[in-house]
C-alpha angles and dihedrals in degrees: 000000000000114000130183094347113189121243109239138178118247113220130199110207111228098176105179095334116115112227114235102212118196125200094192113113094223093047099049116120144081090289086076090065130077090048096319135267119270102155112197095346111158093014134113117293112228129181122221133179099171135050089242091057091051090053091044090053090055093045095047094061120107091243138000088259100048105123116248137173113208113197110201129198135169129021120325113199144147091278094063100032126089141152115276122193131217145126093263099049146047106200137169137212100232102048143021099271119206096175131151092358142110143201102034133147119194111188134168116233140174114016092354141275120257123188101202113200088334121111131209115235124196117189133164090350139120142203098028127161124191117182142165100008133130118219117186144174100002110173136201093191134028118032132348104013126197140171095352089293096298120131089208117007122188114188148149118029098340121161133191111003126168117193111184138170095003130143115218119183144157133189100234144334142293093296088058092052101263131122132177127341097210117013127176118192150160109021100331115153147177099032134156131192111191141169092002139132124229113185150157100020138110090231126045099183147294141222108215123014097229141016090261094052101085099141098099134099161357092197137170129210114187136159095004132140117227104193130178097347128149099214146318099079073167125333106204122194117191096328134115110246130182110205115181142152096009127143120224122194126165102008099168107190113009138344133205103008113199111186145144092041096312118160116212126183107205115191137170097344124151119223127186136158088014135132118223097344095193138019147081110298138185095002143073092221105097129224128196139226145192115207134192137156098002123148120216101195137178119330095023112138133183128209128214118266122258135180093275101021122064120166116200093226173133085021097035113200133170118257096185144025111233126192122216115202100202134068120255140161124228125220116211112265090233090063099044100090093053093044093052095047086065100037115026124094137019123319095029093117089251089285117175139186115289091210092248103080092277138085138249140178118299097241126186123298143182092252093068114345092176093076108031114148124231129222113326092259093232094162099270114173107254098181095095141337128125114320121230117277118268133038124323097239092196092072092073097033133078133250144209137158148160123311111318131215117256114279097017130107138212088223092061090078093061103038097091091240117116092192090072124062150174119235128187121236090249138007093292131053149116134260120188140193111208143175089051098128092179144090118282135174108170138048134181118207113192122197120202115261092248092058099035108151096012094122110082101172129024144161133203108215134190098227091200093065107011090242116152106231096183142346139186149148104252124027111255126210091261134006116213130189139160119294108284128182110215145144100215133026126192131207104203120196109207097176141359139174091233138359104302124228115208111198099180137009104192124186127199146172094218 
């Protein structure tokens, strides 16, 4: 049992590396440190609907570090995944292999991206972003097997990974062939898991695969749902972990497990129907914690301490003082369940907390501006309403786009007249405002009243770099993103129920 433990200050050694601190809610986390995490920002945008196409996109780059954004849709499984060879990749046939590479974004688009019984493996790589994907039923035994049973496995000399808005789930425990949902091992550092769902597994995830492996982290877990898990939510060995604004429901055996000298800062989380939410479990090598603002709600139970099992409660007190080097904003624990119901997991339009117990579009951010989500696409009427403040910069710019339907004009989207419109030749297409050469952060895309709601998947793209500034399923009244200096901006229609008609494409610095 711990007795009279000293309060100490956790330090993150920066050496000569400049910390890139982000104040954006969605970008907060240790992935913003060590120079930051931008993924494939500025690189080519490639679409993929099979595992083979994902591997081909990696292998077709000029080098293993050439930035790339891979937009994934459909179901990725063993049947459409195979090893692809090339100088810029190191792939495998039984998993999505992100090995010996750098500067990659993997993001689900359109109707969603599901990795069915196929895990994602990151090894000896850096600057990786994974967003808006659903990974399920990855097995280490039985058939088929993939990735050692981990939904997402990060191991061996990995640096700067941001995993955001993903759903990771199994259908049982180790006896059923499953392992961890989100594992971090063997000298992997500067990692964030945010706005995600981990559910229906015996093992949520770990940091460090043994008591002697204490060279991982720092790592952040924020705005995640941990649902119907036995333990490891997470298990942290030796690392610094920041665990805030998460919702725990149905933790059956043990919760946050700080051991082998780990230091975990646990803030404003909400626990219910959970056994022993925090402590040092199944070991005699102690870990430490700093706690503040957490709610231990209905159905929370605490066990008695033993020589190798020490719950932090029921009278939960801090045993350390832990410093966090980046900026972040805390939601109240009482709000967190409702916030995460609307924001966490894949196919939530990258929605995030608005800081006032509600949610809003994901927006761009300095942690990975290539994949920022737009408004949450909640079906807002975009045919009118008050425009953003400031001048509509499109009025004095120029426009072009993909093939247009007979009788329509690119210029109709920037003439200030909603009775005229541009329409693509089919149900997909692109309309652009160009010759801006300025900083912008807001657009308003107005459909004609007769086609209101026709667009079912869209992206807002910085044409200069290929970066996706925002995306969604229905067009909201306004689309906001971080300040971006550009010359040309594209509104890309990926799918629609009929031929769309875009009356206005307005651009602002709001």
